[in-house]
C-alpha positions in Angstrom: 20.7 28.6 -2.7 17.6 27.8 -4.7 15.9 24.5 -4.7 14.5 22.8 -7.7 12.9 19.5 -8.6 13.8 16.8 -11.0 11.7 14.3 -12.8 13.2 10.9 -12.4 11.6 7.7 -13.8 11.7 4.6 -11.7 9.7 1.4 -12.0 7.8 0.2 -9.0 10.4 -2.5 -8.4 13.2 0.1 -8.4 11.2 2.2 -5.9 10.9 -0.8 -3.6 14.7 -1.4 -3.9 15.4 2.3 -3.0 13.0 2.1 0.0 14.7 -1.1 1.2 18.2 0.4 0.8 17.2 3.6 2.6 15.7 1.4 5.4 19.0 -0.5 5.8 21.0 2.8 5.8 18.7 4.4 8.4 18.6 1.4 10.7 22.4 1.4 10.8 23.8 2.2 14.2 26.5 4.7 14.1 28.2 4.8 17.5 30.1 8.0 17.1 27.1 10.1 15.9 24.7 11.4 18.5 21.0 12.1 18.2 20.6 10.6 14.7 20.2 14.0 12.9 22.1 12.6 9.9 19.1 10.3 9.3 16.5 13.0 8.8 17.1 13.6 5.0 17.1 9.9 4.3 13.9 9.4 6.3 12.3 12.2 4.3 13.3 10.6 1.0 12.1 7.2 2.3 8.7 8.6 3.2 8.4 10.3 -0.2 9.2 7.1 -2.0 6.7 5.1 0.1 4.0 7.7 -0.8 5.0 7.4 -4.5 4.8 3.6 -4.3 1.3 3.8 -2.8 0.2 6.2 -5.5 1.5 3.8 -8.2 -0.4 0.9 -6.5 -3.6 3.0 -6.4 -3.2 4.0 -10.0 -2.7 0.3 -11.0 -5.8 -0.6 -9.1 -7.8 2.1 -10.8 -6.6 0.9 -14.2 -7.7 -2.6 -13.4 -11.1 -1.5 -12.3 -11.5 0.6 -15.5 -10.4 -2.4 -17.6 -12.9 -4.7 -15.7 -15.7 -2.1 -16.4 -14.9 -2.1 -20.1 -14.8 -5.9 -20.3 -18.2 -6.2 -18.6 -19.8 -3.5 -20.6 -20.3 -1.1 -17.7 -20.6 2.5 -19.0 -20.7 1.2 -22.5 -23.9 2.4 -24.2 -23.4 -0.1 -27.1 -23.8 -3.0 -24.7 -26.7 -1.4 -22.7 -29.5 -4.0 -23.3 -32.0 -2.2 -21.1 -31.7 1.1 -22.9 -34.5 2.4 -25.0 -33.9 3.5 -28.6 
């Protein structure tokens, strides 16, 4: 069986809902199932979603920093008052 990947678009809020849902599922105690092996795929997906969430947060932070630089004229030669002509 071959494995593939799929591009699925979720908002940050939807990712947080998925993470919370997975957490609730994983934390469920199933008395008739031993050693919790059934949780492993869900834990993997949860970890991946947490990584994606942090990547989104970092990207948002970078965009805010870039916008702030543009607003203050950082790296904008047109607004460089100390530059020589």
